N, C-alpha and C positions, 0 to 999 in steps of 0.2 A: 504494500500500500504506500503510495507516495504522499508527500506532505500536502499536495494540492487536492487530494481526494476529499469528497464530502461523504462522511461515514455516518449513515443513518441506521446502522445495525443496532446500536445501543447507546444510551446516554452515558455509559461508562467509557465511550470512545472520545469524550471531550478532552482535548489536550490541556495540560496544566498551563495556566497563564504565567506571564512574566512575574507577577506579584507572588504567585505560589512558588515559583522557582527561586526567587530572591529570598523569600522567607525560609525556605528549606536550607539555603546556603548560609544564612546569617544568624538564625535563632540559636539560643542557648540550649544545650542538651546535658543530660546526666545519665544515670543508670536506672531505668525504670524497674529493674529487678528489686531495687531497694527503695523505690518510691521517691527517688530524688531527681527525676528528670522534670525540671520546672515547666517545660513546654507541654509535656504529656499531662502533667497535673492541671495546667491551665485549660487544656482541651477538655479534660474530663469534668472539670468544674463547670465549664460553659455548656457542655452536653447535658449535664444534670439540670442546670438552670433553665435551659431552653425548654425542657420537657416537664419541668416542675417536679423533679424527683430528687431524692436525697443524695444520690451518688451516681456515678457513671464509670464505665470501663472502656478504655480504648482497645479495640481488637483489630485484627488484620483485614476483616471483611464483614459484610452483612451476613454472610453464611455462618461465619464464626460467632457473630453476635447471637444469631438464632440458636445455634448449637449450644453455646454456653448458657443461654437462657433456659432452654429445655432441660439441660443436665442439672441446672441449679434448682429448677422447680420440682422435678420428679425423679424417681429412681428408675433403673432399668426394669423393663417389663411393664411399665405404665402405659396407659392409652391416652393419647391426646386427641382432642376434637379439633378439626381443622377443615376449612373449605377445600373442596376437591380441586379447585383451580388456584389455591394459594401456593406461593413459592415454597413454603416449608414442606408441602406435600408433593407437588408435581415436579419440583426441581431438586429439592434437597432431601426428598424422602428416603432415598437409599442411604445417604449419609446418616440420617436420623435413626434409621433402623439398625444399621451396622455399628455405628459409633455410640450413639446414645442408648440404643437398645429399646426404643419405644415402639409401640404399635399405634396405628391410626384409626380413628373413626371419622371418615370423610363425609362432609356435608355438601349436598348439592346447592346450587345457587341459581338465581334468575337475574339476568342483566338486561336493562332497557334504558336507552337514552343516556348511557354513560353512568348509570347507577347500578350497583350490584347489591343484591339482598341474599343472605344466607337463609336457607329454609330450615332454620334451627328448630322450628316447631315440629318437624318431621323426625327429629333425632330421637332414637331410643337408646339410652346410655347402657342399659343392662348391668350385669354384674361380672367382675368387679367394676365399680364406677370409674370413669376416666379421672385423670389427675390434672388436666390442663386444657384450657381453650386457647388456641392460636388464631389470631386475626391478622389481616393485612389491609393496609390503606395508605396509598392507592393500591388497586389490585392490578398487577402487571398483566397476567395472562389474558383477561378479556379485553385489554387495550387501555390500561391506565385508568380504569374506572374507579368510581368513588363509592364508599359506603357512607350514607348520610348519617349525621350525628344522632338523629333519633333512633336509627337502627343500631348504631354503635352502642347506645345506652341500653337498648333492648337485649343485645348480645351479652354485654357485661352483667346486666341484671340476671340473665339466664344463668350465667356462670356463678354469680354470687349466691343465687338460690341453691346451687348444688355444691357450694363450697370449693369451687374451682378457681385457681388463680388464672390471670389472663396475660398472655404475651402478645404484644402488638409488633408485627413486622412492618416497620416504617422505612423500608428501603428508599421509598420516595415520599417521605413524610411531608416535606415542604410542598411538593406538588399537590398532595391531598389537602393540606391546609389552605393553599391558595384556591383550589377548586371549591372547597367547602366554605371559604370565608371565615376561617377560625384560626386561632393561635395554636402553636404546637402544644402548649400546656393543656388547652381544651381538648384537643384530639387524644392526648395521652392520659387524660384524667382517669378514665375507667380501667386502665391497664396497670398491672403490677410491675411489668417490665416492658420497655420499649426499645426496639432496635432501630438504628438509623444508619443507612448507607451513606458514605462520604464520597463515593466515586460517581454515583449516578446523577449527572447533571451538575455536580458541584466542581468537577474537574480535579478533585484531589487524586493523587496517584494511587492510593489504596487506603483502606481503613473503614472501620465502622465503630459505632458507639452503642453500648447497651446501658440503659439507665433504669434505676429502680431503687428499692430501699437499700440502706447501708448494709444490712445483713445479707440481702440477696447478692449484692455486688461483691461482697467478700467471698461468697461461694463461687460466683462467676469468675473471679480472679483466679481461684484455685483451678477451676475447670479450664480456663484459658491456658494455664501452665500445662495441664494434662494434654491439651490439644497442640502443644508445641508453639504457643502463641505469645510467649514473652518477648518483649521488644528490645531489651538492652538500651541502646541509645535511640529510643523511639522518637525523641523530640524532633529529629530531622523530618520525619514524616508528619508528626503532629503539627509542626509549624505550617506545612502545606495545607493541612486540613483546616487549621484556624484561619488562614488566609482565604481559603475557599468559602468559608462560612461568612466572612465579612460582607460579601456581595450576594448572598444567597437569594434574597427576596427579589432583587432586580433580575438576576439570571433566570429564576424560575418563571417569572412573569413573561419574559421574552420568549422562553421556550414554549409556553402555552400559546402565545400569539403566533409564533411561527408554525406550530402544529396546526392551528386553525387555517392559516393561509396555505400551508402545504396540502391539507385535506381538500380545501376548496379547489385548488389548482389541479390536483390529480383527478378529481371528480369530473373535470371538464374533458379529460382525454377519452377519445372513443375507444371502447373495449375494456375500460376499467371503471371501477366505482369505489367511492369511499362514503360511508355513512357519516356525514359531517356531524350529525346530532350525537353520535357516540364518542366524538373526540372532545374530551373534557379536561385532559391534562397534556402530556407531551408524547403520547403513543397513539398511533393510528394503524389501521389495517386497510390495505388496498386489495380489492378482489378483481380478478380478471373475469369479465362477464361474457366474453365472446369465445366460442369454441375454437375459432380460427386464429385466435391471438396466441402466437407462439411464445412460450415462456423463455425458452433459450435465446431467441432473438432479442427479446426485451432485455434480459439480463446482460447479454453481450453488448447491446447498444449502450445502456446506461453505464456499464462498467468501462467502456472505452471513453466515456465522457466524465470519468472520475467520480461516479456516484455508486456508493455501496449501500445495499439494503439487506434486510433479512432474507433468508432463503424462502422459496415458495413452498408452502405446505400443500398437502394433497388436494385440499379444497381450492387450489389456485389462488391462495391468499399469501401476501407477504407483509411484514411489519416494517414500519418506519418510526424512528424515534428522534425527536429534536433535542438539542442540548447546546451548551455554550460554544461548542466548536462549529455550530451552524448559525450563520447570520441571516438576517432578513434578505440580503441580496442573493444569498445562496438559494433560498427558496424560489 
């Protein structure tokens, strides 16, 4: 991939800005094994504050944040309730079963006009009862869709009535907050732990944050160590994450605007369609509607012009994701 390519495959493709690179080169570091890396400590404090939690833990990825959370909430052999199209199940499921040793009770959903609702009322928990409810907002797989705040409260109340803690996968937490018109503390309020990805749309080179109670984060820190996730001089990376978070609101708003403009433009092309009403954050799906429209020819053509998209799925659908590496003029 050349530096001139427009990479719509993932918002994790956004290149780090000059501010991020400068911060990584210049910030102060220590040894996080002993808790004395000041930049890691500052990032964890900011991560906890943003989501209204007592403490936070800096980890290598959103996947590690989810894994550390699950391992801290439940023991091996436990069952976790999760949406069947949530990342924890449909992308991280093998890791969760093999490493954390958990089983899944998958819940169906209904998605309409960019809103996803879990059919939690259809769940029969059985015996032994599950140990955790895992949520996701925004929801990546259906196209960056949103779970409305009223439904979030319904889901967390369902869990509370059954004595279940709640883990929220907020890989794109700020996209969800913008789409719902709420602050991160509001979205995180009903969850015991909240994961945040720092690479998707923020341009950080790597990293995630898990926030929760002080007691839970102590457990998560031990589980991070078991996963091989200790940082040593992690402040080099934490500095880039802090710089990325400084401009997060402006970046996310532009990503959403560009996704709307991209969807509208693609929808005008003969032979393809985008349901513009479904595009509520920074992810959209393009469907090839004409049988004679050759997918290979399309992919070769856009590739020669420096445009990279997700691979076509069997339903002749491909995914596009906007991020800070894509400007309005690129659309």
